[in-house]
C-alpha positions in Angstrom: -21.4 -38.8 -39.5 -18.9 -39.8 -36.8 -19.4 -38.6 -33.2 -17.7 -38.7 -29.9 -19.6 -38.6 -26.6 -17.8 -36.9 -23.7 -19.8 -37.7 -20.5 -18.7 -39.1 -17.1 -22.1 -40.7 -16.2 -22.2 -44.1 -17.9 -26.0 -44.3 -17.7 -26.2 -41.0 -19.5 -23.7 -41.8 -22.2 -25.3 -45.3 -22.8 -28.7 -43.7 -23.0 -27.5 -41.1 -25.5 -25.8 -43.7 -27.6 -28.9 -45.9 -27.6 -31.0 -42.9 -28.8 -28.6 -42.2 -31.6 -28.6 -45.9 -32.7 -32.4 -46.2 -32.3 -33.2 -43.3 -34.7 -32.1 -42.9 -38.3 -29.6 -40.2 -37.7 -26.8 -41.8 -39.6 -24.5 -41.0 -36.7 -21.8 -43.5 -35.6 -20.5 -43.1 -32.1 -16.9 -44.1 -32.4 -15.7 -43.1 -28.9 -17.1 -42.4 -25.4 -14.8 -40.5 -23.0 -15.5 -39.8 -19.4 -13.0 -37.2 -18.3 -11.3 -34.0 -19.5 -7.7 -35.3 -19.6 -8.6 -38.2 -21.9 -10.8 -35.9 -24.0 -8.0 -33.5 -24.6 -5.6 -36.3 -25.6 -8.1 -38.0 -27.9 -9.4 -34.9 -29.6 -5.8 -33.7 -30.3 -5.3 -36.9 -32.4 -8.7 -37.6 -34.0 -11.4 -35.7 -35.9 -15.2 -36.3 -35.8 -18.2 -34.6 -37.3 -20.0 -33.9 -34.0 -19.1 -33.8 -30.3 -21.7 -34.4 -27.6 -20.2 -32.7 -24.6 -21.3 -32.7 -20.9 -20.3 -29.5 -19.1 -19.5 -31.0 -15.7 -17.1 -33.8 -15.9 -15.5 -35.7 -13.0 -12.0 -34.0 -13.1 -13.0 -30.6 -14.4 -15.5 -28.7 -16.5 -15.4 -29.4 -20.2 -14.6 -25.7 -20.9 -11.0 -26.4 -19.9 -10.8 -28.5 -23.1 -11.0 -25.2 -25.1 -8.1 -23.8 -23.1 -5.9 -26.5 -24.5 -7.4 -27.1 -28.0 -8.8 -25.1 -30.8 -12.1 -26.9 -31.7 -13.8 -26.4 -35.0 -16.1 -29.4 -34.7 -19.8 -28.7 -34.1 -20.7 -29.3 -30.4 -24.0 -30.2 -28.8 -23.8 -29.6 -25.0 -25.6 -32.0 -22.7 -26.2 -29.9 -19.6 -28.1 -29.0 -16.5 -26.9 -25.4 -16.7 -29.0 -22.5 -15.4 -31.4 -20.8 -17.8 -29.2 -17.7 -18.3 -26.3 -19.7 -19.7 -28.7 -21.7 -21.9 -30.1 -18.5 -23.3 -26.6 -17.4 -24.1 -25.8 -20.7 -25.8 -28.9 -20.3 -27.9 -28.3 -16.7 -28.8 -24.8 -17.6 -30.1 -26.1 -20.6 -32.1 -24.4 -23.1 -29.8 -26.8 -25.9 -29.3 -27.6 -27.8 -26.0 -29.7 -30.6 -24.6 -31.1 -30.5 -21.1 -30.8 -33.7 -19.1 -32.5 -36.0 -19.1 -32.3 -35.9 -22.9 -35.5 -35.8 -24.7 -35.7 -37.8 -28.0 -37.5 -35.0 -29.9 -35.1 -32.4 -28.8 -32.2 -34.6 -29.8 -33.7 -34.9 -33.3 -34.2 -31.1 -33.5 -30.6 -30.4 -32.5 -29.1 -32.9 -35.0 -31.3 -31.4 -37.8 -30.1 -28.0 -36.9 -26.5 -29.1 -36.9 -26.9 -30.7 -40.4 -28.4 -27.5 -41.8 -25.4 -25.6 -40.4 -23.1 -28.0 -42.2 -25.0 -27.7 -45.5 -24.9 -23.9 -45.2 -21.2 -24.0 -44.6 -21.8 -22.3 -41.2 -18.9 -23.5 -39.1 -18.7 -23.8 -35.4 -17.5 -20.5 -34.0 -15.2 -21.0 -31.1 -15.0 -17.3 -30.4 -18.7 -17.2 -29.7 -18.3 -20.0 -27.3 -15.5 -18.2 -25.5 -17.8 -15.1 -25.2 -20.5 -17.2 -23.6 -18.0 -18.7 -21.2 -16.9 -15.2 -20.1 -20.3 -13.8 -19.6 -21.1 -12.7 -16.0 -24.5 -13.2 -14.5 -26.2 -11.0 -12.0 -27.7 -13.1 -9.2 -30.0 -12.3 -6.4 -28.1 -10.9 -3.3 -30.9 -10.3 -0.9 -34.7 -10.8 -0.4 -37.1 -8.2 1.0 -39.6 -10.1 3.2 -42.6 -9.2 5.3 -42.2 -9.9 9.0 -45.3 -8.7 10.9 -45.6 -5.0 10.3 -42.1 -4.7 9.1 -40.1 -5.5 5.9 -36.8 -7.2 6.5 -33.8 -7.7 4.3 -32.5 -11.3 4.2 -29.0 -11.7 2.6 -28.6 -14.6 0.3 -25.9 -16.2 2.5 -28.5 -16.4 5.3 -30.8 -18.7 3.3 -30.7 -22.5 4.0 -33.3 -23.6 1.5 -36.4 -22.7 -0.4 -39.6 -24.8 -0.4 -42.4 -24.6 -2.9 -45.9 -24.4 -1.3 -48.6 -23.9 -3.9 -48.2 -20.5 -5.5 -45.8 -19.3 -2.8 -42.2 -20.2 -1.8 -41.2 -20.6 1.8 -37.7 -19.1 2.4 -36.0 -20.7 5.4 -33.0 -19.1 6.9 -30.0 -20.7 8.7 -31.7 -19.8 12.0 -34.9 -21.5 10.9 -36.8 -18.3 10.3 -39.5 -18.7 7.7 -40.8 -16.2 5.2 -43.1 -16.3 2.2 -42.1 -15.2 -1.3 -44.7 -14.6 -4.0 -43.0 -16.2 -7.0 -42.5 -19.6 -8.6 -39.6 -21.9 -7.9 -38.8 -21.9 -11.6 -38.4 -18.1 -11.7 -36.4 -18.1 -8.4 -34.1 -20.8 -9.6 -32.9 -18.6 -12.5 -32.0 -15.8 -10.1 -29.8 -17.9 -7.8 -26.1 -18.5 -8.3 -25.8 -22.2 -9.3 -22.5 -22.4 -7.5 -24.3 -22.0 -4.1 -27.8 -23.3 -4.7 -29.2 -26.4 -6.3 -32.7 -27.5 -7.1 -32.8 -31.1 -5.9 -36.4 -31.8 -6.9 -39.7 -30.1 -7.9 -40.2 -28.6 -4.4 -36.9 -27.7 -2.9 -33.8 -25.6 -3.7 -31.0 -26.1 -1.1 -27.9 -24.0 -0.4 -24.5 -25.6 -0.5 -23.8 -24.8 3.2 -27.1 -26.2 4.6 -26.2 -29.8 3.6 -25.0 -31.8 6.6 -25.0 -35.3 5.2 -26.4 -37.6 2.5 -28.1 -40.9 3.2 -28.6 -43.6 0.5 -32.3 -43.7 -0.1 -32.5 -46.1 -3.0 -30.2 -47.4 -5.7 -30.0 -44.1 -7.5 -31.4 -41.5 -5.0 -30.2 -39.9 -1.9 -31.8 -38.2 1.1 -30.3 -35.0 2.4 -30.1 -33.9 6.0 -30.1 -30.1 6.2 -29.4 -27.6 8.9 -31.8 -26.4 10.1 -33.5 -29.8 10.3 -36.6 -30.2 8.0 -39.9 -31.6 8.9 -40.1 -33.4 5.5 -37.7 -35.7 3.6 -35.5 -33.9 1.1 -34.9 -36.5 -1.6 -32.7 -35.8 -4.7 -34.8 -36.8 -7.7 -33.4 -39.7 -9.8 -32.8 -37.5 -12.9 -30.7 -35.1 -10.8 -28.7 -37.4 -8.6 -25.7 -37.6 -10.9 -25.4 -33.9 -11.5 -26.0 -33.2 -7.8 -23.1 -35.4 -6.7 -20.8 -33.6 -9.2 -22.1 -30.2 -7.9 -21.2 -31.2 -4.3 -17.7 -32.5 -5.3 -16.7 -29.7 -7.5 
């Protein structure tokens, strides 16, 4: 089987190619492309058996490829998309791999793809378009306890969320702090990913709270937020590439 990898992070594309070569998948990566423009041009002139496709590319999202070309080739998305979109992909038999890519999950995705080919179950572009057009309902406000009162905090008043044991601390732009009784994983799925990003296991930040980034190590960055935090906000190494794309979109 011939494959193309469309991914703008060289480390990620090299890692995926290494996994494919390391295992007996009988997949030959014949091309690696790092932007939408080149992907459209190449795919219009070549055919492959499988496309490994990152969603967020440097010059655009990969969905714009489908606005230019009709793709019948099976696709495995490599993504850090929110859980709602992932469920939609799964529901519509469109496969995905969460970054960083797990070797066992890669094997399962390829096995699934091969079964689809054997069963003559072609890639359904219409289903993909339906997924792309789906709208999500995101949290717009939080009801929080403040003394003897219950206050309403609008989502655009939130600077960041901090996990503290079984609770989450909601911190507003005015540095007011409130506790929420839920997990960070559950909360993450309720937030609009255009405005909030989970930078590590403990913290979700809002786009508007980020004041600047400081190089922390070769592949990690430290964030300075407003309001100022009493702890270091470090973007974890496995999220740094996606985070930079999120900021620059």
